[in-house]
C-alpha positions as CSV (number, residue, x, y, z in Angstrom):
1,X,66.8,-44.8,55.5
2,X,64.5,-47.2,53.6
3,X,62.0,-46.3,51.1
4,X,58.8,-46.1,53.3
5,X,60.6,-43.7,55.8
6,X,61.9,-41.6,53.2
7,X,58.3,-41.4,51.6
8,X,57.2,-40.4,55.0
9,X,60.0,-37.7,55.2
10,X,59.0,-36.3,51.6
11,X,55.4,-35.9,52.8
12,X,56.4,-34.1,56.1
13,X,59.1,-32.0,54.1
14,X,56.2,-31.1,51.5
15,X,53.9,-30.0,54.4
16,X,56.4,-28.2,56.0
17,X,58.0,-26.4,53.1
18,X,55.5,-26.5,50.3
19,X,53.7,-23.1,51.0
20,X,57.1,-21.1,51.2
21,X,58.7,-22.6,48.0
22,X,55.2,-21.9,46.4
23,X,55.2,-18.3,47.6
24,X,58.6,-17.9,46.4
25,X,58.3,-19.3,43.0
26,X,55.1,-17.3,42.3
27,X,57.0,-14.2,43.3
28,X,59.4,-15.1,40.4
29,X,57.5,-16.6,37.7
30,X,54.2,-14.6,38.2
31,X,52.0,-17.7,37.4
32,X,50.1,-20.0,39.6
33,X,50.6,-23.2,37.4
34,X,54.4,-22.7,36.7
35,X,54.7,-22.1,40.6
36,X,53.1,-25.4,41.4
37,X,55.2,-27.1,38.9
38,X,58.4,-25.8,40.3
39,X,57.5,-26.8,43.9
40,X,56.7,-30.4,42.3
41,X,60.0,-30.4,40.5
42,X,61.8,-29.3,43.7
43,X,60.3,-32.2,45.5
44,X,60.9,-34.7,42.8
45,X,64.6,-33.6,42.8
46,X,64.5,-34.2,46.5
47,X,63.0,-37.7,46.2
48,X,65.3,-38.7,43.4
49,X,68.6,-37.3,44.8
50,X,67.9,-38.1,48.6
51,X,70.4,-35.7,49.9
52,X,71.8,-36.0,53.3
53,X,71.4,-32.7,55.4
54,X,73.3,-31.8,58.6
55,X,70.2,-30.3,60.1
56,X,66.7,-29.0,59.1
57,X,68.0,-25.5,58.2
58,X,70.3,-27.0,55.8
59,X,67.5,-28.9,54.2
60,X,65.3,-25.7,54.0
61,X,68.0,-23.6,52.2
62,X,68.7,-26.5,50.0
63,X,65.0,-26.7,49.0
64,X,64.9,-22.8,48.4
65,X,68.0,-22.8,46.4
66,X,66.9,-25.6,44.1
67,X,63.4,-23.8,43.7
68,X,65.2,-20.7,42.9
69,X,67.2,-22.2,40.5
70,X,64.2,-24.1,38.9
71,X,62.6,-20.6,38.6
72,X,65.5,-19.1,36.9
73,X,65.8,-21.7,34.5
74,X,62.0,-21.4,33.5
75,X,62.2,-17.6,32.9
76,X,65.4,-18.2,30.9
77,X,63.2,-20.6,28.8
78,X,60.4,-18.4,28.5
79,X,62.5,-15.4,27.6
80,X,63.8,-17.5,24.6
81,X,60.7,-19.1,23.7
82,X,57.7,-16.5,23.2
83,X,54.3,-18.0,24.4
84,X,50.8,-16.8,25.2
85,X,49.7,-17.9,28.9
86,X,46.8,-20.1,29.5
87,X,45.3,-17.6,31.8
88,X,45.3,-15.1,29.2
89,X,43.2,-17.3,26.7
90,X,41.1,-18.4,29.6
91,X,40.2,-15.0,30.5
92,X,39.3,-14.0,26.8
93,X,36.7,-16.8,26.7
94,X,35.4,-16.7,30.4
95,X,32.3,-14.9,31.3
96,X,33.7,-13.7,34.7
97,X,36.7,-13.2,36.7
98,X,37.6,-16.0,39.2
99,X,39.8,-14.8,42.1
100,X,42.0,-17.3,43.8
101,X,43.3,-16.6,47.5
102,X,44.2,-13.0,48.1
103,X,47.6,-13.7,49.0
104,X,48.2,-15.0,45.5
105,X,47.0,-11.5,44.3
106,X,49.1,-9.7,46.8
107,X,52.3,-11.9,45.8
108,X,51.6,-10.9,42.0
109,X,51.4,-7.3,42.9
110,X,54.6,-7.4,44.6
111,X,56.1,-9.3,41.8
112,X,56.5,-6.1,39.7
113,X,59.8,-6.0,41.5
114,X,63.0,-7.4,39.8
115,X,63.9,-10.9,40.9
116,X,67.0,-9.7,42.8
117,X,65.0,-7.4,44.9
118,X,61.8,-9.8,45.4
119,X,64.1,-12.8,46.8
120,X,66.0,-10.8,49.4
121,X,62.7,-9.0,50.4
122,X,60.9,-12.4,50.9
123,X,63.8,-14.1,52.8
124,X,64.5,-11.0,55.1
125,X,61.0,-9.9,55.8
126,X,58.5,-12.9,55.2
127,X,60.9,-15.7,56.3
128,X,62.8,-13.6,58.9
129,X,66.3,-14.7,57.9
130,X,69.1,-12.5,58.9
131,X,71.2,-10.6,56.3
132,X,74.1,-13.0,56.6
133,X,71.8,-16.1,56.1
134,X,70.1,-14.4,53.0
135,X,73.6,-13.7,51.6
136,X,74.5,-17.4,52.1
137,X,71.3,-18.6,50.7
138,X,71.5,-16.5,47.6
139,X,75.3,-16.8,47.2
140,X,75.9,-13.0,47.3
141,X,77.8,-10.7,49.7
142,X,76.1,-9.1,52.7
143,X,76.5,-5.6,51.4
144,X,74.6,-6.6,48.2
145,X,71.8,-8.0,50.5
146,X,71.6,-4.7,52.3
147,X,71.8,-2.7,49.1
148,X,69.1,-4.9,47.5
149,X,66.9,-4.5,50.5
150,X,67.4,-0.6,50.4
151,X,66.7,-0.5,46.6
152,X,63.6,-2.9,46.9
153,X,62.2,-0.9,49.7
154,X,62.4,2.4,47.6
155,X,60.7,0.7,44.7
156,X,57.9,-0.8,46.9
157,X,57.5,2.7,48.3
158,X,57.0,4.3,44.9
159,X,54.6,1.5,43.8
160,X,52.7,1.9,47.0
161,X,52.4,5.8,46.6
162,X,51.4,5.4,43.0
163,X,48.7,2.8,44.0
164,X,47.2,5.1,46.6
165,X,47.6,8.3,44.1
166,X,45.3,6.3,41.8
167,X,42.9,5.4,44.4
168,X,42.4,9.1,45.4
169,X,41.9,10.3,41.8
């Protein structure tokens, strides 16, 4: 594949999987800018390594795995290095709130779940992977996927009930 064909493939890949990678990244890192950076870094790795894939599903799984690893790396870094987020500073100096797309807000609400629950819920319910496929993507057993789905649903149920209880009061 020559460079022009690969650049065209990169553009198609970004159009096809960019949104998925962004959603998954924002769930993990809880920050729009960091999620955008992770998607960009994932595409840069795809471009520089130029991996060969057996099929389109293999490519998608590789991109998900790379972005998840980049999220984990960023979270480890942030855990070790304390910082103040730009959004916090910006909010202090701005006169009013600015809201991005409603989907980002919903994803951030969901992000109160632990990473291990968010990742299986996203892959299973939003991306409609089977339990076996989720296990392969995340490198865990199928029983772990089932248990994480169960526990994640329980935690989401409690959060949902608490949210609606506050609305009633």
